[in-house]
N, C-alpha and C positions, 0 to 999 in steps of 0.2 A: 367474317365478323370480327375476328381477332388479328387479322393479318398485320395491320399497322402496329398494334401493340407488340406483336411478336418481332417484327423488324426493328422497332425501337429498343426492345429488350435485348435483342441480339447485339445491336450496336453498343448499347450501354455495357453489356457484359464484356465485349471486346475491349472497351476502354478501361474497364476495371482490371482485366487481365494484364494489359500493358502497364498500367500503374503498379500493379503488384510485382510484376517481373522487374521493373525498374527499382522498386524498393528492395526486393530480394538481392539484386546486384549491389546496391549500396551497403546492405548488411555485410555482404561478403568482403567488402573493401573498407570496413570501418576501422578507425584507428585504435590505438592502445588505450588503456584505462588511465584516467587523470591521476596524477600523483599530487595529493594534497600537501604533502610535506614540502613541496617546492613552491607553494603559493604563500604570498604575503601581501595583503591579508587574504584569508579565506573569507569570502563574502557570503553571509547567510541571509537570504531574503526572507521576509516575514509577511505573509498575506493572510489577513484575518478571515476573508471569505464572507459568508452570510450567516444570519441567525445567531446562534451561540458561538460561531466561529471566532469572532474577534475577542470574546471573553476568555475562552479557553486557550487561545493562542497567546494572549497577553500574559496569562499566568505561566505558561510553559516558557515563554521568553524570559521571565523573571528567574525561573529556576536555572535555565541555561546560562544566563548572564552571571548568576552567582557562581556556578561552577567554572565559568570561563573568564572570570574577572582578570586574572593575570594576563591571559592571552589577549584580552581586549585592551588592557592598559598598555601592553607592549606592541600593539598594532598588528598582532598576528591574526586576530579575528575581528570582523565587523558585521554588525547586525544592520540590515537595510530594510526599511519598510516599503512594501510594494502596495501602491494604491490602485484601486479600480477593478479588483477582481471580485466585484459584487454583481448580483443579478441585475440591479438597476443600471449599472454602467454597461454590462454585457448586452442588455436588451437595447440600450440607447444606441449602441454600435451594431447591434444585430450580429454579433460575433461570439462564439463560445469563449474565446479569450481575445479581447481587443488588441490590435497590433501593437499599440504603444505599451500596453501592459506586458505582453509577451517579450517585447524588446527589453524591458526592465528586468524581467525574470532571467533573461539570457545573460545579463550582466552579472548575475550572481552565480555562485558555484553550487549551492544547494538552496532548497526552498522549504521553509517550514510553513505549511498551508493549512488553514482552517477549512471546514466543510463548505461546499458551495452548492447552490440550489440548481437542480436539473429539472426544468418544467415538465410536467406531465399533463395529460388531458384533464381539463377542469381547473387548472391553475390560471391565475390572472396573467401569466407571462406567455409570450410567444414560445413556440416549441423549438428553442435553440438547443444546440448540442451540449452534452456534458462538458464542463470545463476540465474535469479530470481527464476524460478521454482525450480532449484536444491537447492538453499539456503533455500527457504521456507520449502522444504521437509527435508533437512538435519537438520535444526534447529527446525522443527515442528512449524513453524510460521503459525498457523491455521487461524488467523484473519487478514484480510486486512481492515484497518479502514481509511475511506476517508471522511473528512468533506467538505461540499460545502455550502458557505454562500453568498447570494446576498440580503442584507437588503432592497434595493429599490424594489425588486420583491417579498418580503415576504418569501424568501427562506432561510432556516436554516436546512440543512439536514446532517445527519451523516450515512454513509453507512458502514455496516458490511458484507464484502464479504468473504465467506469461501475460504480458500487459498490452501488447501492440498487435496481436493477431487474433485468431479464433473467431468466435461468433460476434465479437464487438467491433472488429476491425472495419467492417462495412455495414454496421448496424442500421445506419440511416440511408443506405444506398441500395436497398432492394428494388424489386420491380413489381408492378401491378399489371395484370392482364385483365382488362375490363374492370369490373368492380368486385369480382368474386375469387380471383386467383392471385395470391400474394407469394412472392418468393424472395427469401433473404439468402445471403451468402456467408460462408465460413471459410477462413483463409489460414492455412498452415504452410510455412515454407521450411525447407530443410535447414537453412542457416538460422532462421528465427527460432526453430525448435532446439537446434543444437546449442545456441548460446544460453538459453534459459536452463536447459537440462545440465549443461556443463557447469554452470554457476552453482546449481544445487549440489552436484557432486564435489565441486571444489570446496564449497562451504562445509560439507560433511567431512571431507578430508582434513581441512585446516582446523576444525573445531572438535576433533575427536569423536565425530558422530559415526555410527556403525552401519546405518541403513538409509537407503533412499527408496521411496515408493513413488511410482509413476501412475497417475490416474488418467484414464481415458474412457471412451465408450467405443473402443476400436473394433469390438465384435459386431457392431451395427453401423457406426459411422466409419466406413472402412478406408476412405481416401485420406481425409484430413487427420483423424485420430489414429488411423493406421500408420501414417507417416510419422507422427509424433512418437509412437511406440517404437517404430523401427529405428529412429534416430536415438532413442534412449538405449536401446540394445547395443548400438554401436558405441555410444559414449561410455557406457558401463564397462566396456572392455578395457578402457584406459584407466580404470580405478578398481583393480582386482581386489584391493583390500576393503572395498565397500560392498556390502551385501545390497542387492536391489531386488525388488519385486514390482508387480503391477496389479492394479485393481481397477474394476469398472466403477464409474462415478455413482451409480445407484446403490450398489452394495457398500461402497465406501462410506456413504452418508450414514448407513446403519452401523457400520463397524466403529465409527468414531464415538458412538454412545454405547458400545458393547464393553462392559467392564473387563471381560476376559480377553479382549483383543486390543483395545485402544492404547494401552501402554506399550505395545510392540511397535507402534509407528514412531518415526523419528523425523527425517527430512522428507517432505512431500512436494513433488513437482507436477504441475498440471496446466492445461490450457486455460484460457482467460475465463470463459463462463463457468467452467467447473470450479475454478479457483475462487470466483466470486461467491458461489453458493457455499462451498465447503468451508471457507474461512469465516463466513458469518455463522455457520453452525458451530464451528470450533470456538469462536469468540463467545457465543452464548453459553457454551459449556464452562468457559472461564469465568463467566459472570455477566455476560452481555456485551453487545458491540461497543458500549461506552468504556469498556476496560481494555480495548485492543488498540495498539498503534500499528502503523503501516509505513513501509519504506518502498519507494519507487526508484529503482536504480537503473542508471544507464552508464555508459563509459565516460561521458563528458559531464552529465548533470545528474542530480538526484533530488527527489522530493519526499518530504516526510509529513505524514498527516494522520488524523484519526480515521477510523473506518466507518464511523456513524454519520448521520446526516446533520442537517442544520437546526433541527428542533425549533422551527419558526414559532410554534405554539408557545414555547417557553418565553420567547421574546414578547409575543403579543400579550401574554399574561403577566409580564413584568418579573419573570423568574430567571432571566438569563444569568444573573450573577450567582445563581445556585447551580449552574451547570458544572458537571464534574470534569475537571481538566486532565484526569489521569490518563485517558487515551492519548492525548496530545503529549503529555509528559513522557509516556512510554515511547512515542515516536521520536521525542527529543533524545531519549537514551540511544535509540537506534541511529540517529543522526551523529551523535558523538562517536559511536563505534565506527561508523562509516568514515568519518573524517580522520580517524586514527587516534582519537582521544580515548583509548581503551580503558585506562584506569578510571577516568571520570565517568565513562559509561557504566563501568562495573559498580562504582559507588552509587550512581543514580538508580540502577536496577536494584541494588540492595535496599536503598531508601524506599523505592516503590514497593518492594515486597513487605518491608516492615510496616509502612503506613497503610497499605492497601489490603494486605493479606494477613498479617500477624497481629500487630498492636491494635490497629483500628481505633485509635483514640477519638477520632472524629469520623463522621459519615456524611457523605454528600448524597442527598435524596432527590435533588432537583426541585425541592420545595423549601419553604421557610423553616420546616421542622428539622432540616439538616444544615450542614455547614455550607458556606459560600465556597466558590471555586478559589477565591483568594486565600481563605483560611486553609484549604487543602494544600495549596502551593506553599503557604507558610509552614505548614506541618512537614512537608517534604524537605524544605530548606533547613528547618531546625534539626531534622534527623540527619541531614548531610553534615551539619556542624559537629555532630557527636564524634569525638576522637576515637571512640570504641565502636564505631559503626559496624565494622566487619565482624568483630567478636559478637556483637549483639545479633547480627544476622545469622551467623553460624549457630548460635544458641537456639534461635527459633527454628532453623532448618532441621537441626538434629533432635528436636523434641519429639 
């Protein structure tokens, strides 16, 4: 009854294995990290995406252009608008990212990207793949980096989520046997695990962090998660000055909200699906997914974005201009740091803390009873102009 399905599934699985072996070999022979200091200009692509994306991206670009005015005037930095990364254009071409759009993205060094729609059952759009997943795969953006900081709770976490493997790697390429048996695949490779784990340990070492926590479910998912944990143990030996431990994903979700434990976590590295879940939980502790920025890092390219969705309802109700751009502005700060503009990134992070956590002179609610995104961006810019910015920030932090 199922013989043909089994034969087709076996052939499909063989093809997947060969693809993943080829990908693994490419990882083993990938080149060195790009040196942004040798580029002129550094090209920053800007893609607004869907829903509130264009609104919050525009405000973030304004903040970044203010900080980078000298570099732009001197031809060291160029902002370039990327058209066509919208659900309408993607559906028109029936591609997660249309070829011509991807070509334009590849002409840039980094991408500032607004949220994009991923259709689900019941949506008016065909079931095309996530643009995020497609971009991460096409540009080999293997590291998703998400900081979460809540000083009053003793929280200062940096998550390193593996971006190109795990449960999402082959999420749309599972098999059906008849109409009642569905099987999906999870992929972990040794070189793929090593590069994300090593990046987390490198970050800890370079930034004076004391501890790295590895999150898996290796007690149950023994092959893939077991390999990830084995690689972590090997990498940790190269960093004797960094303490490390491992936790299972289920209890880790509880410990992030445990007041007696959560302040003990520092740098956290984990496979794709677990990282997706845990970073959303962490962002909620910080104040919601609208408060968190995200970096997607590869050796050649990088993408910076908010971690929330498109909020299409806000657009339909005419409230898009009231969307909070803070998550994108935080992503912009991460981009500045990644590009080597560390002093400007530091200033922007201070301004974010003052406007978003300390002073709070204005509030964005997403409704007309709050400020517009433009007013919030103006507030950040005015704060950046303060010659006593650092002293003001230190005063608030030490209160």
